[in-house]
VEXLO-850156 format. One line per 4 residues: their letters; for each residue x, y, z of C-alpha. Coordinates in Angstrom, 2 decimals. Layout:
BEGIN
a	X Y Z | ...
//
This chain:
BEGIN
mtna	-0.08 0.01 0.00 | 2.90 2.32 -0.52 | 2.40 5.32 -2.96 | 4.69 4.78 -5.88
lrfv	4.34 8.53 -6.89 | 6.75 11.25 -5.59 | 4.31 14.15 -5.61 | 5.58 17.70 -6.35
pdap	3.11 20.06 -4.72 | 5.10 23.02 -5.64 | 6.72 24.08 -8.93 | 10.59 23.83 -9.03
vrtk	12.53 26.99 -9.72 | 14.39 26.35 -13.05 | 14.94 29.94 -13.97 | 14.94 33.14 -12.05
ryai	17.47 35.73 -13.92 | 15.00 37.93 -15.86 | 14.52 41.54 -14.48 | 10.64 42.05 -13.51
gcig	8.91 45.24 -13.48 | 5.67 45.29 -11.51 | 2.58 47.34 -12.43 | 0.07 47.78 -9.32
agmi	0.45 48.17 -5.70 | -2.66 46.72 -4.30 | -3.22 43.57 -2.20 | -2.67 40.94 -4.94
maec	0.86 42.56 -5.75 | 1.85 43.56 -2.29 | 0.80 40.34 -0.55 | 1.02 37.70 -3.10
hlaa	3.28 38.48 -6.22 | 6.02 40.26 -4.36 | 5.81 37.89 -1.36 | 6.45 35.02 -3.62
ykea	9.26 36.64 -5.64 | 11.28 37.46 -2.74 | 10.83 33.82 -1.51 | 11.92 32.39 -4.98
gfpv	14.72 35.02 -5.43 | 13.17 36.68 -8.46 | 14.78 40.07 -9.22 | 12.13 42.81 -9.15
vaia	13.86 46.08 -10.44 | 10.95 48.49 -10.71 | 7.34 49.18 -9.59 | 4.57 51.50 -10.74
srtk	0.93 52.28 -9.82 | -1.82 54.61 -10.54 | -0.75 56.32 -7.21 | 2.94 56.89 -6.89
anae	2.90 57.08 -3.13 | 1.19 53.48 -2.97 | 3.91 52.12 -5.24 | 6.61 53.98 -2.93
kvaa	5.31 52.29 0.14 | 5.31 48.76 -1.33 | 8.70 49.49 -2.80 | 10.04 50.20 0.67
rwgi	8.49 47.03 2.02 | 10.02 44.77 -0.60 | 13.33 46.46 -1.08 | 12.45 47.47 -4.84
atvh	14.98 50.14 -6.15 | 12.93 52.15 -8.68 | 9.44 53.62 -8.48 | 8.17 55.09 -11.81
dtpr	5.77 57.81 -12.06 | 3.41 55.92 -14.13 | 2.93 52.34 -15.54 | 3.78 53.32 -19.05
alie	7.16 54.98 -17.71 | 7.90 51.53 -16.11 | 7.05 49.78 -19.22 | 9.58 52.06 -21.08
dpkv	12.33 51.21 -18.83 | 15.09 49.43 -20.61 | 16.14 47.61 -17.25 | 12.67 45.86 -17.35
elvd	12.55 42.60 -19.19 | 9.57 41.10 -17.75 | 6.18 43.22 -17.18 | 4.08 42.01 -14.43
iafp	0.62 43.68 -14.60 | -2.03 43.62 -11.69 | -4.45 46.21 -12.99 | -8.06 46.32 -13.74
pdqq	-9.19 44.42 -16.92 | -10.49 47.54 -18.64 | -7.11 49.29 -18.39 | -4.88 46.23 -18.76
pdli	-5.10 45.82 -22.60 | -3.65 49.28 -23.16 | -0.65 48.45 -21.03 | -0.28 45.11 -22.66
rhal	-0.03 46.77 -26.07 | 2.56 49.35 -24.84 | 4.68 46.58 -23.59 | 4.44 44.63 -26.87
rqph	5.92 47.68 -28.79 | 9.08 47.85 -26.36 | 12.11 46.10 -27.79 | 13.59 45.40 -24.47
vkai	10.33 43.55 -23.04 | 10.62 39.90 -23.51 | 7.36 38.84 -22.08 | 4.35 40.01 -20.21
laqk	2.38 38.49 -17.30 | -1.26 39.63 -17.15 | -3.99 39.33 -14.64 | -7.08 37.50 -15.30
plal	-9.64 38.25 -16.61 | -7.27 39.13 -19.49 | -9.83 41.70 -20.84 | -13.59 42.62 -20.38
slge	-14.55 40.66 -23.53 | -13.56 37.40 -25.28 | -12.99 39.38 -28.55 | -10.52 41.66 -27.02
aikl	-8.68 38.83 -25.46 | -8.51 37.19 -28.85 | -7.03 40.48 -30.24 | -4.23 40.41 -27.55
rdea	-3.58 37.02 -28.20 | -3.03 37.77 -31.95 | -1.10 40.95 -31.34 | 1.35 39.16 -28.97
eaag	2.02 36.53 -31.71 | 2.57 39.12 -34.27 | 4.96 41.02 -31.85 | 7.04 37.84 -31.22
kils	6.27 38.33 -27.57 | 5.33 35.82 -24.71 | 2.11 36.86 -23.39 | 0.97 34.70 -20.26
vnqn	-2.07 34.99 -18.00 | -2.03 34.39 -14.09 | -4.41 31.59 -13.80 | -2.80 30.82 -10.37
mryd	-5.12 28.09 -9.12 | -3.34 25.79 -11.34 | -0.40 26.08 -8.97 | -2.53 25.61 -5.82
qsmr	-0.78 22.67 -4.22 | -3.83 20.19 -3.95 | -4.60 20.97 -7.69 | -0.98 20.03 -8.84
vlkq	-0.84 16.77 -6.76 | -4.42 15.86 -7.84 | -3.20 16.62 -11.57 | -0.22 14.21 -10.97
ilda	-2.59 11.63 -9.67 | -4.99 11.77 -12.57 | -2.04 11.66 -15.12 | -0.64 8.51 -13.38
gelg	-4.31 6.80 -13.90 | -4.54 6.09 -10.19 | -8.40 6.85 -10.05 | -9.21 5.23 -13.27
eivf	-11.68 6.72 -15.67 | -13.09 9.86 -13.92 | -16.72 9.83 -13.64 | -17.56 13.26 -11.70
aqid	-15.91 16.09 -10.20 | -17.07 19.06 -8.10 | -15.79 22.24 -6.59 | -17.91 23.65 -3.84
mhai	-17.11 27.10 -2.69 | -18.95 28.79 0.21 | -16.84 31.98 0.73 | -16.81 35.68 0.44
phwq	-14.45 37.16 -2.01 | -12.97 40.66 -1.65 | -14.59 42.40 -4.40 | -12.23 45.13 -5.87
pflk	-13.99 48.61 -6.04 | -13.41 48.56 -9.95 | -15.77 45.82 -10.37 | -18.75 48.18 -9.49
dydr	-18.36 49.39 -12.90 | -18.54 46.25 -14.78 | -22.04 44.27 -15.60 | -20.02 40.88 -14.83
ltla	-19.11 39.61 -11.40 | -18.76 36.22 -9.95 | -18.46 34.06 -13.16 | -15.90 36.46 -14.75
nmsv	-13.75 37.13 -11.49 | -14.17 34.24 -9.12 | -15.64 31.23 -10.96 | -12.93 31.79 -13.71
hhld	-10.37 30.05 -11.28 | -12.51 26.94 -10.86 | -13.50 26.80 -14.69 | -9.91 27.08 -15.77
vlrf	-8.71 24.56 -13.19 | -11.39 21.97 -14.37 | -9.89 22.57 -17.99 | -6.57 22.05 -16.43
lfgd	-7.59 18.75 -15.02 | -9.85 17.39 -17.68 | -9.30 19.20 -20.82 | -11.91 21.27 -22.82
pdei	-15.62 20.72 -22.12 | -18.30 20.20 -24.53 | -20.86 22.31 -23.01 | -21.68 24.39 -19.81
ttlt	-24.87 25.20 -18.01 | -25.08 28.03 -15.69 | -27.62 29.34 -13.18 | -27.14 32.37 -11.07
rkdp	-28.90 34.64 -8.40 | -28.02 38.10 -6.93 | -25.76 37.98 -3.81 | -27.77 39.77 -1.15
rtgf	-24.45 41.28 0.52 | -23.05 42.74 -2.59 | -24.07 46.24 -2.41 | -23.63 47.42 -6.05
dhqd	-25.78 46.02 -8.91 | -24.52 42.94 -10.51 | -25.81 40.05 -13.11 | -24.18 37.09 -11.34
gitv	-23.76 36.70 -7.61 | -24.03 33.07 -6.62 | -23.35 31.05 -9.54 | -23.78 27.09 -10.46
stlk	-22.30 25.59 -13.53 | -22.31 22.12 -14.74 | -19.83 21.11 -17.39 | -20.07 17.91 -19.63
fpsg	-16.48 16.76 -21.19 | -15.87 14.73 -24.07 | -14.42 12.05 -21.72 | -17.87 11.81 -20.05
vlal	-16.97 13.58 -17.04 | -19.47 15.37 -15.42 | -18.52 18.42 -13.38 | -19.97 20.95 -11.01
sled	-18.70 24.40 -10.05 | -20.53 26.00 -7.29 | -19.56 29.66 -6.01 | -21.70 30.43 -3.04
vwsg	-20.32 34.07 -2.46 | -23.07 34.72 0.17 | -22.40 31.65 2.37 | -24.51 32.67 5.22
prqe	-25.15 35.72 7.37 | -22.07 37.49 8.89 | -22.90 39.42 12.21 | -21.93 39.45 15.71
gyrd	-22.18 35.82 17.25 | -22.44 34.05 14.06 | -19.88 31.40 13.76 | -18.03 31.70 10.25
dqhi	-17.72 28.56 8.19 | -16.17 29.76 4.90 | -14.64 26.92 3.02 | -13.82 25.43 -0.43
nwrv	-14.00 21.79 -0.88 | -13.40 19.72 -3.99 | -13.95 16.07 -4.92 | -13.09 13.70 -7.95
egte	-14.55 10.30 -8.41 | -13.27 7.66 -10.66 | -13.70 4.19 -11.53 | -10.71 3.00 -9.58
gsak	-10.70 5.57 -6.78 | -11.69 8.95 -5.44 | -9.96 12.02 -4.25 | -11.10 15.10 -2.08
gtig	-9.44 17.98 -0.39 | -10.00 21.56 0.57 | -8.77 24.89 -1.00 | -7.03 26.88 1.95
wptg	-7.56 30.24 0.72 | -10.53 31.35 2.78 | -9.01 30.49 6.13 | -5.30 31.39 5.11
spst	-4.19 27.62 5.66 | -2.50 25.14 3.17 | -5.00 23.23 0.85 | -5.26 19.59 1.51
lsya	-5.76 16.30 -0.53 | -6.67 12.77 0.57 | -7.23 10.05 -1.89 | -7.98 6.29 -2.13
sart	-7.17 3.94 -5.04 | -8.25 0.40 -5.61 | -4.88 0.26 -7.96 | -2.25 1.83 -5.77
tgge	-3.34 2.34 -2.01 | -5.40 -0.85 -1.57 | -8.46 1.13 -1.23 | -6.99 3.06 1.96
wvtp	-7.07 6.87 2.17 | -3.65 8.51 1.82 | -2.94 12.05 2.72 | 0.15 13.88 1.16
ewqt	1.15 16.93 3.30 | 2.87 20.12 2.54 | 3.28 23.62 4.47 | 2.95 25.97 1.24
mwfp	-0.20 27.74 0.34 | -2.15 28.79 -2.58 | -1.62 32.52 -1.63 | 1.16 33.39 -1.99
hafi	3.28 30.36 -2.86 | 1.39 29.51 -6.07 | 2.60 32.97 -7.57 | 6.20 31.48 -7.54
gvme	4.92 28.86 -10.14 | 3.21 31.38 -12.13 | 6.34 33.60 -12.58 | 8.64 30.88 -12.77
qlqh	6.78 29.40 -15.83 | 7.18 32.73 -17.50 | 10.80 32.95 -16.90 | 11.55 29.29 -18.07
avet	9.55 30.12 -21.34 | 11.73 33.01 -22.01 | 15.04 31.17 -21.19 | 14.03 27.99 -23.36
gttp	12.20 29.88 -26.22 | 9.06 27.69 -25.42 | 5.39 28.24 -24.83 | 4.67 29.06 -21.26
alsv	2.33 26.81 -19.14 | -0.13 29.71 -18.94 | -0.21 30.68 -22.36 | -2.43 33.36 -23.67
adnv	-3.90 30.90 -26.33 | -4.88 28.54 -23.63 | -6.34 31.47 -21.50 | -8.60 32.45 -24.45
ktma	-10.15 29.06 -24.20 | -10.85 29.62 -20.63 | -12.37 33.05 -21.49 | -14.47 31.32 -24.07
lvea	-15.76 29.10 -21.38 | -16.64 32.07 -19.06 | -18.40 33.71 -22.20 | -20.44 30.31 -22.71
gyrs	-21.47 30.35 -19.11 | -22.79 34.00 -19.39 | -24.61 33.09 -22.68 | -26.10 30.17 -20.81
idtg	-27.34 32.43 -18.02 | -28.75 34.92 -20.85 | -30.64 32.01 -22.68 | -31.52 29.65 -20.01
ravr	-30.02 26.60 -21.79 | -26.89 24.64 -22.09 | -24.34 26.30 -24.42 | -21.74 24.10 -26.35
lsei	-18.39 25.60 -26.54 | -18.45 25.18 -30.52 | -20.98 28.23 -30.34 | -18.23 30.52 -28.92
pvh	-15.53 31.02 -31.78 | -12.03 31.71 -30.60 | -10.15 31.94 -34.11
//
């Protein structure tokens, strides 16, 4: 009943020599990107944000030597080889295009969602290819430790043919203020993690059906609050992605139970676990296989977490792609397919039916 696999919950750092310029000074940059880069030894040479004073505070905290007046000035800095953008999706495409024009910029890491529309994402994909630059999108849940180990278990065939999978989220996201100006909320900004990781695990689905209702806690108008999506895959896998961003009342004396659980069932075994983000703890995984564990449950362990450690893998895959001249693991072409899945989910909401991915062109 010994486990023959050597699990690798965190991506190894193969390359870390390219100079990074960071755009943005909010929570995701200050608490995740820069914490991860410091731990991994990635060289961050400059930072800029909409408000220079905020960038200066973050630069002082993380020992970044150069603070530029504007994001565009950072992009034009010849020291910067990799541009790391953490900016709202309505402003991100303009910065990406400016970076694509700079001869010293070798690659760009963009936030998800890449843009406000699938059409704009497709244009950015094609413009990056025409410019001969690497554009990667920060789908960081693929580097969550439980998702990486689950992928290794699936690839080894330990669970047999996969029958059913689910991601069950009951947690309250931090909605950034800029989301108030958009007409799309949960599916585009939270569910996108889960839909993308389902693609990572099982490939491209044939169809998606999404239902939604508004979230009573979210104070600004929105189309999609609580969302429930079912996906059917060519392999036969049926998957459920639930984002309950309400998750119960929050008031004095109420015991909080925010959580994200997941489960995968196959013909030869099952795996289950948690995503540690809502509680600030490591994600977990347990699995039982009739093939390799004698039907007993095995629980690999690690101490690293999705936030911030997954961001090491995200930047490393970009550094390695530049070093080797290969396609990054998180390529813009692949991300366009995730955006198409999100678009299909919104079409399902609007039409009240299952939407086939073949209805959403990406060429």
